[in-house]
A tleap script that builds the chain and sets N, CA, C and O, in Angstrom:
source leaprc.protein.ff14SB
mol = sequence {
  NMET ASP ARG ILE LEU PHE LEU CYS THR GLY
  ASN SER ALA ARG SER GLN MET ALA GLU GLY
  LEU ALA ARG ALA LEU GLY GLY GLU ARG VAL
  GLN VAL TRP SER ALA GLY ILE GLU PRO LYS
  GLY VAL HIE PRO LEU ALA VAL ARG ALA MET
  ALA GLU ARG GLY ILE ASP ILE SER PRO GLN
  GLN SER LYS ASP LEU SER ALA VAL PRO ALA
  ASP PRO ASP VAL VAL ILE LYS SER ARG LEU
  SER ALA PHE LEU ARG GLU ARG GLY ILE LEU
  ALA ARG SER PRO GLY LEU CGLY
}
set mol.1.N position { 20.180 13.009 19.200 }
set mol.1.CA position { 19.990 12.967 17.485 }
set mol.1.C position { 20.694 11.742 17.181 }
set mol.1.O position { 21.659 11.623 17.934 }
set mol.2.N position { 20.580 10.809 16.382 }
set mol.2.CA position { 20.715 10.237 15.585 }
set mol.2.C position { 22.239 10.997 14.268 }
set mol.2.O position { 22.313 12.206 14.045 }
set mol.3.N position { 22.879 10.327 13.849 }
set mol.3.CA position { 23.808 11.120 12.664 }
set mol.3.C position { 23.730 9.369 12.022 }
set mol.3.O position { 23.910 8.343 12.677 }
set mol.4.N position { 23.399 9.497 10.538 }
set mol.4.CA position { 23.246 8.112 9.962 }
set mol.4.C position { 24.519 8.503 8.776 }
set mol.4.O position { 24.663 9.653 8.361 }
set mol.5.N position { 25.666 6.975 8.187 }
set mol.5.CA position { 25.648 7.560 7.105 }
set mol.5.C position { 25.689 6.242 6.661 }
set mol.5.O position { 26.015 5.132 7.081 }
set mol.6.N position { 25.028 7.013 5.183 }
set mol.6.CA position { 24.763 5.589 4.141 }
set mol.6.C position { 26.230 5.520 2.558 }
set mol.6.O position { 26.290 5.820 1.366 }
set mol.7.N position { 26.832 5.124 3.280 }
set mol.7.CA position { 27.975 4.439 2.464 }
set mol.7.C position { 28.345 3.259 1.122 }
set mol.7.O position { 28.514 2.045 1.238 }
set mol.8.N position { 28.376 3.810 0.302 }
set mol.8.CA position { 28.607 3.151 -0.801 }
set mol.8.C position { 30.200 3.318 -1.039 }
set mol.8.O position { 31.184 3.654 -0.380 }
set mol.9.N position { 29.731 2.655 -3.084 }
set mol.9.CA position { 31.539 2.688 -3.448 }
set mol.9.C position { 31.766 4.350 -4.502 }
set mol.9.O position { 32.664 5.187 -4.600 }
set mol.10.N position { 30.490 4.168 -5.080 }
set mol.10.CA position { 30.401 5.613 -6.257 }
set mol.10.C position { 29.667 6.781 -5.224 }
set mol.10.O position { 30.267 7.791 -4.857 }
set mol.11.N position { 28.965 6.616 -5.026 }
set mol.11.CA position { 27.910 8.081 -3.910 }
set mol.11.C position { 27.350 8.373 -5.039 }
set mol.11.O position { 27.020 9.547 -5.207 }
set mol.12.N position { 27.125 7.495 -5.989 }
set mol.12.CA position { 26.214 8.441 -7.254 }
set mol.12.C position { 24.559 8.763 -7.234 }
set mol.12.O position { 23.871 9.723 -7.579 }
set mol.13.N position { 24.229 7.120 -6.499 }
set mol.13.CA position { 22.888 7.133 -7.013 }
set mol.13.C position { 22.052 6.685 -5.099 }
set mol.13.O position { 21.679 7.353 -4.135 }
set mol.14.N position { 22.098 5.744 -5.325 }
set mol.14.CA position { 22.043 4.985 -3.998 }
set mol.14.C position { 21.675 5.551 -3.038 }
set mol.14.O position { 20.611 5.937 -2.555 }
set mol.15.N position { 23.485 5.558 -2.639 }
set mol.15.CA position { 23.525 6.391 -0.804 }
set mol.15.C position { 22.880 7.786 -1.329 }
set mol.15.O position { 22.614 8.578 -0.425 }
set mol.16.N position { 22.770 7.943 -1.826 }
set mol.16.CA position { 22.442 10.099 -1.882 }
set mol.16.C position { 20.963 9.515 -1.924 }
set mol.16.O position { 20.350 9.711 -0.875 }
set mol.17.N position { 20.338 8.916 -2.803 }
set mol.17.CA position { 19.265 8.282 -2.519 }
set mol.17.C position { 18.825 8.208 -1.231 }
set mol.17.O position { 17.879 8.914 -0.880 }
set mol.18.N position { 19.318 7.527 -0.536 }
set mol.18.CA position { 19.031 6.812 0.868 }
set mol.18.C position { 19.430 8.198 1.922 }
set mol.18.O position { 19.055 8.283 3.091 }
set mol.19.N position { 20.143 9.072 1.307 }
set mol.19.CA position { 20.571 9.976 2.553 }
set mol.19.C position { 19.053 11.188 2.126 }
set mol.19.O position { 18.459 11.743 3.051 }
set mol.20.N position { 18.639 11.417 0.653 }
set mol.20.CA position { 17.578 12.543 0.204 }
set mol.20.C position { 16.351 12.223 1.548 }
set mol.20.O position { 15.740 13.060 2.212 }
set mol.21.N position { 16.281 10.603 1.631 }
set mol.21.CA position { 14.888 9.883 1.748 }
set mol.21.C position { 15.339 10.021 3.377 }
set mol.21.O position { 14.529 10.639 4.066 }
set mol.22.N position { 16.488 9.533 4.028 }
set mol.22.CA position { 16.836 9.714 5.638 }
set mol.22.C position { 16.102 10.993 6.075 }
set mol.22.O position { 14.989 11.055 6.597 }
set mol.23.N position { 16.982 12.059 5.745 }
set mol.23.CA position { 16.779 13.429 5.895 }
set mol.23.C position { 15.515 14.262 5.426 }
set mol.23.O position { 15.442 15.487 5.520 }
set mol.24.N position { 14.101 13.085 4.687 }
set mol.24.CA position { 12.927 13.458 4.146 }
set mol.24.C position { 11.927 13.689 5.357 }
set mol.24.O position { 11.144 14.554 5.750 }
set mol.25.N position { 12.625 11.794 5.922 }
set mol.25.CA position { 11.376 11.203 7.085 }
set mol.25.C position { 11.845 11.310 8.237 }
set mol.25.O position { 11.149 10.751 9.084 }
set mol.26.N position { 13.032 11.962 8.728 }
set mol.26.CA position { 13.558 11.757 9.287 }
set mol.26.C position { 13.846 13.290 10.184 }
set mol.26.O position { 14.289 13.308 11.332 }
set mol.27.N position { 13.485 14.543 9.369 }
set mol.27.CA position { 13.317 15.850 9.921 }
set mol.27.C position { 14.580 16.124 10.388 }
set mol.27.O position { 15.666 15.915 9.847 }
set mol.28.N position { 14.192 16.857 11.975 }
set mol.28.CA position { 14.908 17.640 12.243 }
set mol.28.C position { 16.079 16.435 13.624 }
set mol.28.O position { 17.082 16.624 14.311 }
set mol.29.N position { 15.104 15.262 13.359 }
set mol.29.CA position { 15.727 13.872 14.455 }
set mol.29.C position { 16.506 13.486 14.177 }
set mol.29.O position { 16.867 12.427 14.690 }
set mol.30.N position { 17.406 14.234 12.982 }
set mol.30.CA position { 18.513 12.980 11.990 }
set mol.30.C position { 19.244 14.112 11.822 }
set mol.30.O position { 18.923 15.300 11.855 }
set mol.31.N position { 20.330 13.529 11.629 }
set mol.31.CA position { 21.737 13.569 10.809 }
set mol.31.C position { 22.302 12.882 9.964 }
set mol.31.O position { 22.874 11.844 10.295 }
set mol.32.N position { 22.265 13.320 8.662 }
set mol.32.CA position { 22.377 12.200 7.390 }
set mol.32.C position { 23.382 12.455 6.753 }
set mol.32.O position { 23.570 13.644 6.492 }
set mol.33.N position { 23.983 11.846 6.466 }
set mol.33.CA position { 25.272 11.845 5.092 }
set mol.33.C position { 25.896 10.547 4.036 }
set mol.33.O position { 26.456 9.487 4.319 }
set mol.34.N position { 25.551 11.115 2.833 }
set mol.34.CA position { 26.551 9.552 2.448 }
set mol.34.C position { 27.576 9.695 2.222 }
set mol.34.O position { 27.968 10.594 2.967 }
set mol.35.N position { 28.682 9.219 1.358 }
set mol.35.CA position { 29.420 8.961 1.173 }
set mol.35.C position { 30.454 7.994 -0.077 }
set mol.35.O position { 29.767 7.134 -0.628 }
set mol.36.N position { 30.907 8.005 -0.226 }
set mol.36.CA position { 31.480 6.857 -1.458 }
set mol.36.C position { 33.221 6.418 -1.279 }
set mol.36.O position { 33.938 7.075 -0.524 }
set mol.37.N position { 33.510 5.779 -1.708 }
set mol.37.CA position { 35.219 5.251 -1.413 }
set mol.37.C position { 35.523 6.197 -2.639 }
set mol.37.O position { 36.188 7.204 -2.394 }
set mol.38.N position { 35.040 5.941 -4.133 }
set mol.38.CA position { 35.587 6.531 -5.293 }
set mol.38.C position { 34.609 7.342 -5.907 }
set mol.38.O position { 34.065 7.124 -6.989 }
set mol.39.N position { 34.358 8.611 -4.887 }
set mol.39.CA position { 33.284 9.494 -6.291 }
set mol.39.C position { 33.046 9.464 -6.864 }
set mol.39.O position { 33.924 9.157 -7.670 }
set mol.40.N position { 31.592 9.683 -7.539 }
set mol.40.CA position { 31.768 9.822 -8.920 }
set mol.40.C position { 30.237 10.978 -9.305 }
set mol.40.O position { 29.505 10.711 -10.258 }
set mol.41.N position { 30.062 11.814 -8.688 }
set mol.41.CA position { 28.686 12.459 -8.778 }
set mol.41.C position { 27.921 12.667 -8.687 }
set mol.41.O position { 27.918 13.175 -9.808 }
set mol.42.N position { 26.445 12.920 -8.182 }
set mol.42.CA position { 25.728 13.019 -8.259 }
set mol.42.C position { 24.513 12.182 -9.815 }
set mol.42.O position { 24.844 12.837 -10.804 }
set mol.43.N position { 23.631 11.340 -10.176 }
set mol.43.CA position { 23.733 10.547 -11.227 }
set mol.43.C position { 22.138 11.218 -11.033 }
set mol.43.O position { 21.167 11.107 -10.284 }
set mol.44.N position { 22.583 11.995 -12.258 }
set mol.44.CA position { 20.607 12.679 -12.756 }
set mol.44.C position { 19.873 11.801 -12.380 }
set mol.44.O position { 19.539 11.803 -11.195 }
set mol.45.N position { 19.367 10.718 -13.318 }
set mol.45.CA position { 18.567 9.947 -12.564 }
set mol.45.C position { 18.297 9.380 -10.959 }
set mol.45.O position { 17.293 8.926 -10.411 }
set mol.46.N position { 19.529 9.605 -10.543 }
set mol.46.CA position { 18.752 9.645 -9.661 }
set mol.46.C position { 18.038 10.865 -8.333 }
set mol.46.O position { 17.379 10.650 -7.315 }
set mol.47.N position { 18.482 11.960 -8.872 }
set mol.47.CA position { 18.008 13.044 -8.743 }
set mol.47.C position { 15.782 13.390 -10.138 }
set mol.47.O position { 14.757 14.071 -10.134 }
set mol.48.N position { 16.214 12.708 -10.626 }
set mol.48.CA position { 15.314 12.665 -11.087 }
set mol.48.C position { 13.841 11.684 -10.372 }
set mol.48.O position { 12.729 12.078 -10.023 }
set mol.49.N position { 14.231 10.816 -10.371 }
set mol.49.CA position { 13.822 9.338 -9.356 }
set mol.49.C position { 13.168 9.794 -7.512 }
set mol.49.O position { 12.148 9.434 -6.923 }
set mol.50.N position { 14.397 10.776 -7.057 }
set mol.50.CA position { 13.731 11.347 -6.261 }
set mol.50.C position { 12.498 12.269 -6.177 }
set mol.50.O position { 11.593 12.118 -5.357 }
set mol.51.N position { 12.568 13.425 -7.287 }
set mol.51.CA position { 12.089 14.259 -7.514 }
set mol.51.C position { 10.346 14.219 -7.790 }
set mol.51.O position { 9.403 14.971 -7.544 }
set mol.52.N position { 10.565 12.687 -8.540 }
set mol.52.CA position { 9.052 12.173 -9.083 }
set mol.52.C position { 8.386 11.624 -7.647 }
set mol.52.O position { 7.288 11.070 -7.601 }
set mol.53.N position { 9.226 11.870 -6.502 }
set mol.53.CA position { 8.027 11.470 -4.763 }
set mol.53.C position { 8.566 12.261 -4.119 }
set mol.53.O position { 9.057 11.936 -3.038 }
set mol.54.N position { 8.651 13.858 -4.711 }
set mol.54.CA position { 8.753 14.511 -3.641 }
set mol.54.C position { 9.589 14.972 -3.051 }
set mol.54.O position { 9.254 16.065 -2.594 }
set mol.55.N position { 10.574 14.682 -2.808 }
set mol.55.CA position { 12.523 14.887 -2.534 }
set mol.55.C position { 13.466 15.568 -3.213 }
set mol.55.O position { 13.975 14.677 -3.893 }
set mol.56.N position { 14.020 16.553 -3.465 }
set mol.56.CA position { 14.891 17.598 -3.910 }
set mol.56.C position { 16.326 17.222 -3.360 }
set mol.56.O position { 16.644 17.643 -2.248 }
set mol.57.N position { 17.080 16.557 -3.991 }
set mol.57.CA position { 18.486 15.677 -3.665 }
set mol.57.C position { 19.065 16.549 -4.833 }
set mol.57.O position { 20.232 16.158 -4.836 }
set mol.58.N position { 18.973 17.487 -5.825 }
set mol.58.CA position { 19.414 17.799 -6.278 }
set mol.58.C position { 20.686 18.631 -5.969 }
set mol.58.O position { 21.776 18.613 -6.540 }
set mol.59.N position { 20.249 19.380 -4.892 }
set mol.59.CA position { 21.963 20.418 -3.752 }
set mol.59.C position { 23.113 19.103 -2.924 }
set mol.59.O position { 24.088 19.312 -2.201 }
set mol.60.N position { 22.508 17.747 -3.394 }
set mol.60.CA position { 23.160 17.168 -2.995 }
set mol.60.C position { 25.169 16.757 -3.346 }
set mol.60.O position { 25.362 16.555 -4.545 }
set mol.61.N position { 25.912 16.693 -2.839 }
set mol.61.CA position { 27.630 16.308 -3.712 }
set mol.61.C position { 27.826 15.380 -3.531 }
set mol.61.O position { 27.333 15.039 -2.456 }
set mol.62.N position { 28.468 14.433 -4.139 }
set mol.62.CA position { 29.106 13.061 -4.002 }
set mol.62.C position { 30.167 13.674 -3.451 }
set mol.62.O position { 30.855 14.579 -3.925 }
set mol.63.N position { 30.312 12.754 -1.730 }
set mol.63.CA position { 31.846 13.338 -1.211 }
set mol.63.C position { 32.679 11.802 -0.391 }
set mol.63.O position { 32.064 11.009 0.321 }
set mol.64.N position { 33.948 11.716 -0.684 }
set mol.64.CA position { 34.466 11.126 0.012 }
set mol.64.C position { 34.247 11.077 1.119 }
set mol.64.O position { 33.962 12.181 1.581 }
set mol.65.N position { 34.236 9.917 2.132 }
set mol.65.CA position { 34.347 9.706 3.575 }
set mol.65.C position { 34.949 10.651 4.051 }
set mol.65.O position { 34.112 11.116 4.824 }
set mol.66.N position { 36.114 11.464 4.152 }
set mol.66.CA position { 36.748 12.169 4.424 }
set mol.66.C position { 35.722 13.359 5.220 }
set mol.66.O position { 35.788 14.042 6.242 }
set mol.67.N position { 34.641 13.130 3.957 }
set mol.67.CA position { 33.526 14.506 3.794 }
set mol.67.C position { 33.031 14.669 4.790 }
set mol.67.O position { 32.651 15.731 5.283 }
set mol.68.N position { 32.973 13.502 5.251 }
set mol.68.CA position { 31.436 12.817 6.493 }
set mol.68.C position { 31.822 13.958 7.866 }
set mol.68.O position { 32.413 13.325 8.740 }
set mol.69.N position { 31.689 15.003 8.133 }
set mol.69.CA position { 31.965 15.755 9.594 }
set mol.69.C position { 31.579 15.395 11.335 }
set mol.69.O position { 31.701 16.205 12.254 }
set mol.70.N position { 31.163 14.167 11.440 }
set mol.70.CA position { 31.264 13.548 12.636 }
set mol.70.C position { 31.274 12.412 12.371 }
set mol.70.O position { 31.349 11.929 11.241 }
set mol.71.N position { 31.165 11.576 13.882 }
set mol.71.CA position { 31.649 9.971 13.585 }
set mol.71.C position { 29.778 9.833 13.295 }
set mol.71.O position { 29.009 10.685 13.739 }
set mol.72.N position { 29.450 8.995 12.740 }
set mol.72.CA position { 28.078 8.047 12.392 }
set mol.72.C position { 27.932 7.468 13.563 }
set mol.72.O position { 28.844 7.011 14.251 }
set mol.73.N position { 26.660 7.474 13.841 }
set mol.73.CA position { 25.665 6.264 15.000 }
set mol.73.C position { 25.480 5.185 14.522 }
set mol.73.O position { 25.245 4.238 15.273 }
set mol.74.N position { 25.538 4.995 12.991 }
set mol.74.CA position { 25.146 4.226 12.336 }
set mol.74.C position { 25.633 4.235 10.917 }
set mol.74.O position { 25.272 5.096 10.115 }
set mol.75.N position { 26.435 3.292 10.631 }
set mol.75.CA position { 26.535 2.860 8.943 }
set mol.75.C position { 25.686 2.370 7.858 }
set mol.75.O position { 24.973 1.370 7.935 }
set mol.76.N position { 25.778 2.958 7.079 }
set mol.76.CA position { 24.454 1.691 6.467 }
set mol.76.C position { 25.560 1.575 4.885 }
set mol.76.O position { 26.137 2.600 4.523 }
set mol.77.N position { 25.704 0.495 4.225 }
set mol.77.CA position { 26.624 0.245 3.420 }
set mol.77.C position { 25.728 -0.487 2.250 }
set mol.77.O position { 24.827 -1.271 2.545 }
set mol.78.N position { 26.063 -0.156 0.904 }
set mol.78.CA position { 25.979 -0.209 -0.510 }
set mol.78.C position { 26.591 -0.696 -0.828 }
set mol.78.O position { 27.559 0.063 -0.881 }
set mol.79.N position { 26.998 -1.989 -1.324 }
set mol.79.CA position { 27.662 -2.469 -2.752 }
set mol.79.C position { 29.834 -3.115 -1.981 }
set mol.79.O position { 30.650 -4.026 -2.117 }
set mol.80.N position { 29.619 -1.655 -1.166 }
set mol.80.CA position { 30.926 -1.646 -0.945 }
set mol.80.C position { 32.058 -2.280 -0.683 }
set mol.80.O position { 33.197 -1.828 -0.564 }
set mol.81.N position { 31.356 -4.171 -0.540 }
set mol.81.CA position { 31.810 -5.191 -0.232 }
set mol.81.C position { 32.535 -6.580 -1.957 }
set mol.81.O position { 33.325 -7.421 -2.386 }
set mol.82.N position { 31.399 -5.738 -2.136 }
set mol.82.CA position { 31.694 -6.135 -3.852 }
set mol.82.C position { 32.865 -5.209 -4.710 }
set mol.82.O position { 33.851 -5.569 -5.354 }
set mol.83.N position { 32.412 -4.125 -4.477 }
set mol.83.CA position { 34.243 -3.255 -4.694 }
set mol.83.C position { 35.622 -3.332 -4.343 }
set mol.83.O position { 36.662 -3.166 -4.980 }
set mol.84.N position { 35.173 -3.832 -2.339 }
set mol.84.CA position { 36.684 -4.032 -1.972 }
set mol.84.C position { 37.171 -5.635 -2.952 }
set mol.84.O position { 38.357 -5.788 -3.242 }
set mol.85.N position { 36.250 -6.571 -3.315 }
set mol.85.CA position { 36.600 -8.217 -3.448 }
set mol.85.C position { 37.149 -7.737 -4.026 }
set mol.85.O position { 38.349 -7.623 -3.774 }
set mol.86.N position { 36.450 -7.049 -5.399 }
set mol.86.CA position { 36.836 -7.044 -7.081 }
set mol.86.C position { 38.723 -6.404 -7.140 }
set mol.86.O position { 39.538 -7.011 -7.835 }
set mol.87.N position { 39.167 -5.051 -6.241 }
set mol.87.CA position { 39.846 -4.873 -6.196 }
set mol.87.C position { 41.396 -5.979 -5.160 }
set mol.87.O position { 42.606 -5.778 -5.058 }
set mol.88.N position { 40.653 -6.861 -4.722 }
set mol.88.CA position { 41.655 -8.217 -3.476 }
set mol.88.C position { 41.892 -7.175 -2.128 }
set mol.88.O position { 42.969 -6.864 -1.620 }
set mol.89.N position { 40.619 -6.779 -1.759 }
set mol.89.CA position { 41.044 -6.347 -0.178 }
set mol.89.C position { 39.934 -7.138 0.566 }
set mol.89.O position { 39.501 -6.768 1.657 }
set mol.90.N position { 39.511 -8.217 -0.067 }
set mol.90.CA position { 38.002 -8.859 0.915 }
set mol.90.C position { 38.451 -9.790 0.383 }
set mol.90.O position { 39.361 -9.713 -0.442 }
set mol.91.N position { 38.059 -10.551 0.645 }
set mol.91.CA position { 38.131 -12.253 0.754 }
set mol.91.C position { 36.433 -12.960 -0.249 }
set mol.91.O position { 35.445 -12.508 0.331 }
set mol.92.N position { 36.190 -13.496 -0.978 }
set mol.92.CA position { 34.796 -13.845 -0.580 }
set mol.92.C position { 34.924 -14.699 0.586 }
set mol.92.O position { 35.979 -15.191 0.987 }
set mol.93.N position { 33.574 -14.865 1.191 }
set mol.93.CA position { 32.907 -15.770 2.071 }
set mol.93.C position { 32.313 -16.866 1.771 }
set mol.93.O position { 31.198 -16.816 1.252 }
set mol.94.N position { 32.919 -18.046 2.029 }
set mol.94.CA position { 32.054 -19.205 1.503 }
set mol.94.C position { 30.637 -19.249 1.494 }
set mol.94.O position { 30.083 -19.216 2.593 }
set mol.95.N position { 30.106 -19.302 0.711 }
set mol.95.CA position { 28.361 -19.021 1.345 }
set mol.95.C position { 27.813 -17.681 0.619 }
set mol.95.O position { 26.619 -17.426 0.464 }
set mol.96.N position { 28.570 -17.113 0.328 }
set mol.96.CA position { 27.665 -15.429 0.416 }
set mol.96.C position { 28.428 -15.265 -0.948 }
set mol.96.O position { 29.083 -14.225 -0.877 }
set mol.97.N position { 28.548 -15.695 -1.791 }
set mol.97.CA position { 28.884 -15.155 -3.117 }
set mol.97.C position { 30.471 -14.205 -3.746 }
set mol.97.O position { 30.545 -13.835 -4.918 }
savepdb mol mol.pdb
quit
């Protein structure tokens, strides 16, 4: 069984949607989590967009990385580098913006 983590800054929309989609597509073959550096709650428009596609993410909760129960096999990040750059933790890489 593959263990997948979707990681982003707020864990409110993209990572929540990705978690729901991966769970729907992967079924019993995957364990899926999403987490954020600064969790902000699941955005209602993310819930609505996924519901329009037949996927219910309303039970999901926005969570911190420490809430992920296992070491994932795969980590997929979204906008995390922008968050780290804004706070001076990560320097801009030449040619990468």
